[in-house]
C-alpha positions in Angstrom: 77.0 76.3 164.9 74.5 79.5 165.9 71.0 78.5 166.3 68.1 79.6 164.4 66.2 82.3 165.0 62.6 81.3 166.3 60.1 83.5 164.5 57.2 84.6 166.2 54.7 82.3 165.0 56.9 79.2 164.6 55.0 75.8 163.6 51.6 77.7 163.8 48.6 76.7 161.1 46.7 79.6 159.9 43.8 79.8 157.7 43.5 83.3 155.7 40.2 83.5 153.7 40.3 86.1 150.4 43.9 85.3 150.8 44.0 85.9 146.3 44.7 89.7 146.6 44.8 92.8 149.4 44.1 92.6 152.6 43.7 88.9 152.6 47.0 88.1 150.7 49.2 90.9 152.9 48.3 89.0 155.8 49.0 85.2 154.5 52.5 87.0 153.6 53.0 88.6 156.9 51.8 85.5 159.1 54.4 83.3 156.7 57.4 85.7 157.1 56.9 85.8 161.1 56.9 81.7 160.7 53.1 80.4 160.4 52.3 77.9 158.0 49.7 79.9 156.0 46.2 78.3 154.0 45.4 80.4 151.5 41.9 80.2 150.4 39.7 82.1 148.0 38.0 81.3 144.6 40.6 82.7 142.3 42.7 79.2 142.2 45.7 81.0 139.7 46.2 83.6 141.4 46.1 81.7 144.7 48.5 79.3 143.7 50.6 82.3 142.8 49.9 84.4 145.6 51.2 80.8 147.9 54.3 80.3 145.6 55.3 83.5 146.6 55.2 82.9 149.9 57.3 79.9 149.6 60.2 81.5 147.2 60.6 83.7 149.7 61.3 81.4 152.5 58.0 80.7 153.9 55.5 78.0 154.2 52.3 78.2 152.5 49.2 76.4 150.6 46.9 76.6 148.7 43.3 75.5 149.1 40.8 77.2 146.4 37.2 77.5 147.7 34.3 79.7 147.6 33.2 80.8 151.3 30.0 81.2 150.7 29.2 77.2 149.4 28.9 75.4 153.1 29.6 72.3 151.5 33.0 73.9 150.2 34.2 75.5 153.1 33.7 71.9 155.3 36.0 70.8 152.6 38.3 73.4 152.8 38.8 72.7 156.6 38.5 68.7 156.2 41.9 69.1 153.9 43.5 71.4 156.4 42.8 68.4 159.3 44.1 65.9 157.0 47.4 68.0 156.0 48.6 69.4 159.7 45.8 68.1 161.9 44.8 71.5 163.8 44.0 75.2 162.8 45.7 77.5 165.4 45.0 80.5 163.2 41.4 81.8 161.3 41.1 85.2 159.8 37.9 85.8 158.5 38.8 88.1 155.7 36.7 87.7 152.6 34.3 90.4 152.2 33.2 92.6 149.3 30.3 94.7 147.8 30.8 97.9 149.1 29.0 100.5 147.7 26.1 97.7 146.2 22.5 99.1 145.8 19.9 98.1 147.0 18.7 97.3 143.7 21.2 94.6 143.6 19.5 91.0 142.2 18.2 89.4 145.2 20.8 86.8 144.4 23.8 88.9 144.1 22.2 89.9 148.1 22.4 86.3 149.1 25.8 85.9 147.9 27.3 88.8 149.2 26.1 87.6 152.7 26.8 84.2 151.9 30.4 85.6 151.0 31.1 88.5 153.7 29.0 86.7 157.2 28.1 83.4 156.8 31.2 82.1 155.5 32.9 82.9 158.3 30.5 81.8 160.8 30.9 78.3 159.0 35.0 78.7 159.2 34.8 79.6 162.9 32.0 77.0 163.8 34.9 74.2 162.1 37.6 75.5 164.2 36.5 76.3 167.4 36.4 73.2 168.7 39.5 71.9 168.0 40.5 74.8 169.8 38.6 75.1 172.8 39.8 71.7 173.3 43.7 72.2 172.8 43.0 75.7 174.8 44.9 77.7 172.4 44.1 79.5 168.9 43.3 82.8 167.4 40.4 83.7 165.3 40.5 87.5 163.8 37.9 89.0 161.7 37.7 91.6 158.9 35.2 94.0 159.3 34.9 97.4 158.2 34.3 100.5 159.5 31.4 100.5 157.9 30.4 97.4 160.4 30.0 99.7 163.4 28.8 103.3 161.0 26.2 102.3 159.3 25.8 104.2 156.3 26.4 101.5 153.0 22.9 99.3 153.6 24.0 96.3 151.9 27.7 96.1 153.1 27.2 97.7 156.6 24.5 94.2 157.3 27.2 92.4 156.3 30.0 93.8 158.1 27.6 94.8 161.4 26.2 90.9 161.2 30.2 89.5 161.5 31.2 91.9 163.9 28.6 91.0 166.0 28.7 87.5 165.5 33.0 88.2 166.1 32.0 89.5 169.5 29.8 87.9 171.0 31.8 84.1 170.2 34.6 86.5 172.1 32.5 86.8 175.0 31.5 82.8 174.7 35.1 81.6 175.0 36.4 83.8 177.4 38.6 81.6 179.8 39.1 79.0 176.9 42.7 80.2 175.9 40.9 81.0 172.1 41.6 84.7 171.7 38.8 86.5 169.5 39.3 90.3 167.7 38.4 92.2 165.1 39.9 94.1 163.0 37.7 97.0 161.2 40.0 98.9 158.3 38.7 101.5 156.7 39.7 102.9 153.8 42.6 101.1 152.1 44.7 100.5 149.2 43.7 97.5 147.5 43.3 96.5 144.2 39.2 98.6 144.0 40.5 101.8 145.4 43.6 101.8 142.8 42.0 104.3 140.6 40.6 106.7 143.3 42.9 110.1 144.0 42.7 108.9 148.1 45.5 109.1 150.5 45.4 105.4 151.8 47.4 103.2 153.4 48.4 100.3 151.6 47.0 96.8 152.7 50.0 95.5 154.8 49.6 98.0 157.4 46.4 96.4 158.4 48.0 92.9 157.7 50.3 94.2 160.3 48.0 94.8 162.9 45.9 91.4 161.9 49.3 89.5 163.2 49.8 91.3 165.9 46.8 90.2 167.2 47.5 86.6 167.5 50.1 87.5 170.2 48.9 90.9 171.4 45.0 90.2 171.1 42.7 92.8 171.7 38.6 93.4 171.4 38.7 95.5 168.4 41.5 97.9 166.4 40.3 100.5 163.3 42.8 100.8 160.9 44.1 103.3 160.5 43.7 104.5 164.3 41.7 107.6 163.2 38.7 105.9 162.0 37.5 105.6 165.7 36.5 109.0 165.5 34.0 108.0 163.2 32.9 105.7 165.3 32.6 107.7 168.1 30.3 110.3 166.0 27.9 107.2 165.4 28.2 106.3 169.0 27.6 109.5 171.0 26.1 111.7 168.2 24.1 109.6 165.8 22.6 113.2 164.4 25.8 113.9 162.8 25.7 110.8 160.4 21.8 111.6 159.6 22.8 114.8 158.8 26.0 113.6 156.1 23.4 110.9 155.0 21.2 113.0 154.0 23.3 115.3 152.2 24.2 113.3 150.1 28.1 113.9 150.0 28.7 110.3 150.7 28.4 110.1 146.9 31.9 112.4 146.6 33.5 112.3 150.0 35.2 109.1 152.0 33.5 106.8 152.7 33.6 105.1 156.4 34.2 101.5 155.1 36.6 98.8 153.8 36.8 98.2 150.1 37.6 95.0 149.4 39.5 92.5 147.2 
């Protein structure tokens, strides 16, 4: 009898946040396709369960745990459930994020929630799983940021994504040599549900999902998806006056925005 093919991530335990749609859902499917046992986390229970069931129906391993990463007690409970069930976390994908194009006039409570979801949730989840990874000298933490986390044109959204990017890259430096890898994936325009009515040629969420899954075994500091967005970041770093001019002309309301539109 032929030996069953061992998949690249066979037996790995992965948590993916924001997994009910878009990049998170695509990432959960991709990790499961590569053999990981995937824990899907998001607020919308019905859609989340449907995503997990679809993965199982395709032959993968998935568990849905509804949870709001903007709620610190719920973050702790999610991690507790995963540890009780599997005993460890090998892969963490901090994907939750929304609010691109949100106006600065947003209500204070909405701003607080956006910060909690986009930034605080990732910090708390990383804090919860990192000690175990370091103890086992194995693990991968991947944050899904945005080009807007390197090019400042969207005040509220950029604030959260600059923060997540800075946090993640700082953790990367602190855990160097421990066996734990830390990476940032920064998408530009990606075809997710908020983009469904925009007439732009943009890649699908599965493109980002494949890059995320690749980073588990072949980690890098930061990747941009699609790669041409590196040019936008290079301009910000070397000739920021160009983006200053773009912002002053007000064309960003009509032109492609250099940041992720998320589920």
